[in-house]
Structures are given as C-alpha cells and as structure tokens.
C-alpha positions as CSV (number, residue, x, y, z in Angstrom):
1,X,0.9,4.2,-14.9
2,X,0.6,0.7,-13.4
3,X,-1.4,0.3,-10.3
4,X,-3.3,-2.2,-8.1
5,X,-6.9,-2.3,-7.0
6,X,-7.3,-3.7,-3.5
7,X,-10.3,-6.0,-3.4
8,X,-9.7,-7.6,0.1
9,X,-8.8,-5.9,3.3
10,X,-5.1,-6.4,4.2
11,X,-4.2,-8.1,7.5
12,X,-2.6,-6.2,10.3
13,X,-3.2,-6.4,14.0
14,X,-2.0,-2.8,14.5
15,X,-4.7,-1.3,12.2
16,X,-8.3,-1.3,13.4
17,X,-10.6,-3.6,11.3
18,X,-12.9,-0.7,10.3
19,X,-9.9,1.2,8.8
20,X,-8.6,-1.8,7.0
21,X,-12.0,-2.3,5.4
22,X,-11.7,1.2,4.0
23,X,-8.9,0.0,1.8
24,X,-11.2,-2.2,-0.2
25,X,-11.8,-0.8,-3.6
26,X,-9.0,1.8,-3.7
27,X,-6.5,2.0,-6.6
28,X,-2.9,2.6,-5.8
29,X,-0.1,3.5,-8.1
30,X,2.9,1.1,-8.1
31,X,6.2,2.8,-7.6
32,X,8.2,3.9,-10.5
33,X,12.0,3.7,-10.9
34,X,12.1,7.4,-9.9
35,X,10.2,6.6,-6.7
36,X,12.7,3.9,-5.8
37,X,15.5,6.4,-6.4
38,X,14.0,9.0,-4.2
39,X,12.7,6.6,-1.6
40,X,14.9,3.6,-1.6
41,X,13.4,0.6,0.2
42,X,15.2,-1.2,3.0
43,X,16.9,-4.1,1.3
44,X,15.5,-6.9,3.4
45,X,11.9,-5.5,2.8
46,X,12.5,-5.3,-1.0
47,X,13.9,-8.9,-1.1
48,X,11.0,-10.1,1.0
49,X,8.5,-8.6,-1.5
50,X,10.2,-10.4,-4.3
51,X,10.3,-13.7,-2.5
52,X,6.6,-13.6,-1.6
53,X,5.5,-11.9,-4.8
54,X,3.7,-9.2,-2.9
55,X,3.0,-5.8,-4.5
56,X,5.2,-3.1,-2.8
57,X,3.7,0.4,-2.8
58,X,4.6,3.7,-1.2
59,X,2.8,4.4,2.0
60,X,2.1,7.8,0.9
61,X,0.5,6.7,-2.3
62,X,-1.8,4.5,-0.3
63,X,-2.7,7.5,2.0
64,X,-3.4,9.6,-1.1
65,X,-5.6,7.0,-2.7
66,X,-7.5,6.7,0.7
67,X,-8.1,10.4,0.7
68,X,-9.2,10.5,-2.9
69,X,-11.8,7.8,-2.0
70,X,-13.1,9.9,0.9
71,X,-11.4,7.8,3.6
72,X,-9.6,10.6,5.4
73,X,-9.7,8.9,8.8
74,X,-7.9,5.8,7.4
75,X,-5.4,8.0,5.5
76,X,-4.6,10.0,8.7
77,X,-4.1,6.8,10.6
78,X,-1.7,5.5,8.0
79,X,0.3,8.6,7.9
80,X,0.7,8.7,11.6
81,X,1.4,5.0,12.0
82,X,5.2,4.4,12.4
83,X,6.1,2.1,9.5
84,X,8.5,2.0,6.6
85,X,8.0,4.0,3.4
86,X,6.5,1.0,1.7
87,X,3.6,-1.3,2.3
88,X,3.1,-4.8,1.0
89,X,-0.1,-6.2,-0.5
90,X,-0.5,-9.9,-1.4
91,X,-1.3,-10.5,-5.0
92,X,-4.2,-12.7,-4.0
93,X,-5.9,-9.6,-2.5
94,X,-5.3,-7.2,-5.4
95,X,-5.9,-6.8,-9.1
96,X,-3.0,-5.5,-11.3
97,X,-4.1,-2.7,-13.6
98,X,-1.7,-2.0,-16.4
C-alpha cells in the first residue's frame, strides 16, 4: 500500500506546535479508490490538492498512525478537531513510499 512519511511538521495555527511536532516521522497510508468511494472528498478540496500537488490523506488514517507511534494525545486532538475527512500534506514535507 502506498504511503507517505512526514518528515517536517505541518503548518496550522489551530494545532498546538507540540502536537504538530508529533507528526514528524509517522507513516500514513494514502487513500485507495475504495476509500474515495466510501469517503468522497469535497470537490474543491480535491481539486485544490491536485493544483498544489499536496498529498491528500484520510484524517482517521493520520490519527491511527499517530496512535501506532505512541502519540495518543495528538491522535485524540485530531479526532476531536472539526475538520474535513481529508488532510493535506505538502510534498516538500513528506517522502512517498511505494
């Protein structure tokens, strides 16, 4: 399964810095065609990810990766934070893993 490894903390004023730093080093699965069928992205968000070449990942996949890495506080924050189903990560802050 294709995934990304986050090597630089993402930006985001709503998330405390210490929690964003927890994202460094986690590996997150990229969504499959089945994921998109079950959880369709909002059209403008999907188009935006294509235009900026960001990786689009399921929010829950990120939360699970954080938990797996022992970052429960960051995972809980993410699950409780009101946002869309998908998060976006700039390619310059991630490594693609086939």
